[in-house]
C-alpha positions in Angstrom: -67.1 196.3 100.3 -66.7 199.5 98.5 -63.5 199.6 96.7 -61.4 202.4 98.2 -61.8 201.3 101.5 -59.0 197.8 102.5 -58.6 196.5 105.6 -56.7 193.6 106.3 -59.6 192.3 107.6 -60.7 191.7 103.4 -58.1 189.2 103.0 -58.1 186.9 105.6 -58.6 183.6 104.2 -57.8 184.7 100.4 -55.3 184.0 98.1 -52.7 186.6 98.1 -49.5 187.5 95.8 -46.3 188.3 98.7 -42.8 189.6 97.9 -41.1 188.7 100.8 -37.7 190.4 102.2 -35.6 187.3 101.9 -36.0 183.7 101.1 -36.9 181.6 104.9 -35.2 179.0 104.4 -36.0 177.2 107.7 -39.3 176.8 107.1 -39.0 174.9 103.1 -39.6 178.0 101.3 -36.3 179.2 98.7 -38.5 181.5 97.5 -38.7 185.5 97.5 -42.6 185.9 96.6 -45.5 183.6 95.3 -48.8 182.4 96.3 -50.0 182.5 99.9 -53.4 182.1 101.6 -53.6 184.7 104.3 -55.0 182.7 107.9 -55.1 185.4 109.8 -53.0 188.7 111.7 -51.9 190.5 114.5 -49.4 193.3 115.4 -46.5 191.0 114.5 -46.8 190.0 111.2 -49.0 187.5 108.9 -50.3 184.0 109.2 -50.0 182.0 106.5 -50.7 178.3 105.1 -47.7 177.2 104.3 -47.3 175.8 100.7 -46.8 172.1 101.7 -44.2 170.2 104.1 -43.3 167.2 103.0 -42.9 164.5 105.4 -41.0 161.4 103.6 -40.6 158.5 105.9 -37.5 156.8 104.7 -36.7 154.6 108.4 -39.9 152.1 109.3 -40.9 151.4 112.9 -38.3 149.1 113.4 -35.4 151.7 112.5 -33.9 150.0 109.4 -34.0 152.7 106.5 -36.7 151.9 103.6 -35.8 151.5 100.0 -36.3 154.8 98.6 -38.8 153.0 95.4 -41.0 151.7 98.9 -40.7 155.8 100.9 -44.1 157.3 101.8 -44.7 160.9 101.1 -46.7 163.1 103.4 -48.1 166.5 103.0 -48.2 168.2 106.8 -50.3 171.4 106.8 -48.9 174.0 108.4 -48.9 178.0 109.0 -46.4 180.2 109.3 -45.9 183.9 110.7 -44.4 186.3 108.6 -43.6 189.4 110.0 -44.6 192.8 108.9 -40.4 193.6 108.4 -40.2 191.0 106.5 -42.9 191.9 103.8 -41.8 194.4 100.8 -45.7 193.5 99.3 -48.4 191.8 99.0 -50.7 192.2 95.8 -54.7 191.7 96.5 -56.8 189.7 94.1 -61.2 191.5 94.9 -63.1 188.8 93.3 -60.7 186.6 91.1 -62.2 183.4 90.9 -60.2 180.8 93.5 -58.3 183.8 95.2 -61.1 185.4 96.6 -63.0 183.9 98.9 -66.8 184.8 101.1 -65.3 187.0 103.9 -66.8 187.7 107.2 -69.0 190.5 105.5 -70.5 188.5 102.7 -72.5 186.3 104.8 
C-alpha cells in the first residue's frame, strides 16, 4: 500500500476512530465519538461492529421476574449502518498493532 493512496477498501476489518454528528441513542451508543471496527461500506455509509448490545434475562421461562442477583447478561454481536451524512471524521491507524488487520491486498 502506498502511503499517499487511501480508499475505503484499506480500512475494512480495521479499527478506526470515528466522530459522529450526534449520539446514536436508539441503538445504545450514547456518545459522539469512539473506536469501531469497520465491517463494510456502501453508497449509504459505513457498516460498523456494535460495541456490545447487552441482553439481560429478567423474566424466566414462566414469565416471572428473575431476582436481580440471579439475572444473566448476554452480549449480542451486532452490525449497524451509519450514514455518510452522520459522520464528521474518520481516523485510521495504519500498521498500529491491534488496529490494522490484514487486508485482502496483504494475502
